[in-house]
C-alpha positions, 0 to 999 in steps of 0.5 A: 387868327387872334394873335395877329388881329390883337397886334394890329389893334395895338399898333392902331391904338398906338398910332391914334395916341401919337396922332392925338398928341401931335395935334394937341402940341400943334394947337397949343403952339399955334394958340400961344403964338397967335395970342402973343401976336394979338397982345403985342399988336404986331402985324405979322400977316404973312407969318400968320398966313404961313402958320395957318396953311401949315396948321391946315395941312397937318390937321388934314393929314393926321385927321384923314389918316385917323378917319382911314383907320377908324373906318378900316376897323368898322367898314372894310373896303373888301366887304362894302366898297361903295358904301365905304367910298362915299362915307369916307368921301363925305366924312373927309370932306366935312372934316376938311372943310371944318378944319379950314373954316375953323382954323381960318376963323381962329387965326382971323379973329386972334390976329385982326380982332375981326371975324370973317364975313360971309363973302370970305367964308364963301370964297374960302369954302369954294377954294377949299372944295377945289383943293380937297376933291383932287387931294382926296382922289389922289389919296384914294388912288395911292391907297388902292394901289398900295393895298393892291400891290401889298396884297399881290406880293403877299398872295404870291409869297403865300402861294410859293410858300404853300407850294414848297410846304406841300412839296416837303410834305409829299417828299416824305409821303412819296420818298422811295427810301422811306416807303421801301424800308418800311415795306421791307420791315412789314414783309419780314414781320408778316412771317415772323410776327403777324400780330406785330405786322398788323400793328406796324401796318396800322401805324404806317397807315396813320402816318400817311393819313395824317400827311394827306389830311393836314398837309394843306393846313396852316396850323394844327393843334399840338396834341394832333401833331404829337399823336402823329409823331408817336406813329411816326416814331414807332416806324422809326424804332422798328427800323433803327431799334436801339440805335435811336432813342426818342423821348416825347414829354408833352402833357396830355392836358395841352389845350387844343388852341395851342398849335404849331405848323403841321409836320414841323415836328416830323421835319425836325426829327427827320433832319436829326436822323438824316444829318447825324451818325447813328449806331449801337455804340453812339445812338442818336438821342432826341428829346421833345418837350415844352419849355416855359409854356411858350416853346416846343423844344426839340433837342438831339445829340450832335454827331454830324455826318460828312455832308455831300451838299451842306445846303440840303441840311437847311431845307427843313429848317428853312421851310419851318422858319418861313412858315413861322414868318407868315404866321407870327412875329416870333421866330424859331430859335436854332442853337448848336454846340459841341454836344447838342443841336436844339430847335425852339418852336414858338407855340401859337394860339388859334381860336 
C-alpha cells in the first residue's frame, strides 16, 4: 500500500540525514582537536588513542547502520537471503577496515608526524578482522532475532484481528434477528406487492453477496462500500419506515483508489440503530458525507437506550479502530455531545 511505503521512505531519509550530520560533526571535532594537539606539540598519546577508539566505534556503528538501510531498500533479506548476507558481510568488512585504517593513519600522522609502517598496518588489519567478524556475527544474529520476533508478533496480531473482523462480518450475515425480520417483511410483501417483494429480494441478496465477497479484504473502494450501504439502507427503511431517516451524500466521482475498510460504514449504521431509541415521534437521523476530502463522516442523533451491557456498545467501534491501526497512522475520531454522535473515518489511498 502506497501510503505506508512512503512513510517508511521518509523515515529512512530522515535517519540518513541525521546520521550524516552526526558523522560530520564528529569528524570536525576530531580534526580540530588533532590539529590543536599537533600545533601545541603536546604528547597526548593516551587521550589521542581514546579519541581514535571512540571515533572508530561511532563511524562503524553509523556506517554499518547506513549499509543496512541502503541494502534493505535494494536487496531485501526475504527475496535474496544468501546474496544479501555475503554482500553485506563484504561491504561491512571493507567499510570497517577502511574506517580503522583511515582513522589510524589520520591520528598517527597528525599527532606524531610519522606515517604508520607496513608492519603496523598489517597488525592493525589482523586485529581489525578479529574484531569485525565476531561483531558482525552478533549484529546479524540480533537483527534476525529482532525481525523474527517483530514479524511473529505482527502475524499473531493480524491473524487475531482478521478473525475478529470476519466474526463481526458473519455476525450480521448469520444474525437470526436480522434474517428473521427481513424474511417476515419479504413474506408480507409477497402477498401485498409481488413486484416490491422482488425488489426487496434483490437488495437482500446484494447485501449478502457483498458480505461474502469482501469480508476478507483489508480495503475496499469507497464507491463499492456506498453501493452496498444503499442496499442495506433499503432493507432498514422497509423495516423501520419513517422512524429511520438516512441521508448519504457521497459524490459519484470519488476515485476508486479512495478506500475504507469493508463493512465499516455498515457497522456504524448498525451501531446507531442498536444503541439509540427509534420511534415515529423521535426518528433516528443518520447522515453520511465526506468532510474536507479526507474523512468519511457518519453522524446520528443521540438518544441512547438504557444499556444492559455498556461494553457491547464499543464492539463495532473497537473493531474499526483496530483495523485502522494496522492500515494507517491516522486514527478514527469519535465525537459525542448532547445532540449528536459522530465518527470520522480517515479516507485511505490504495494504488
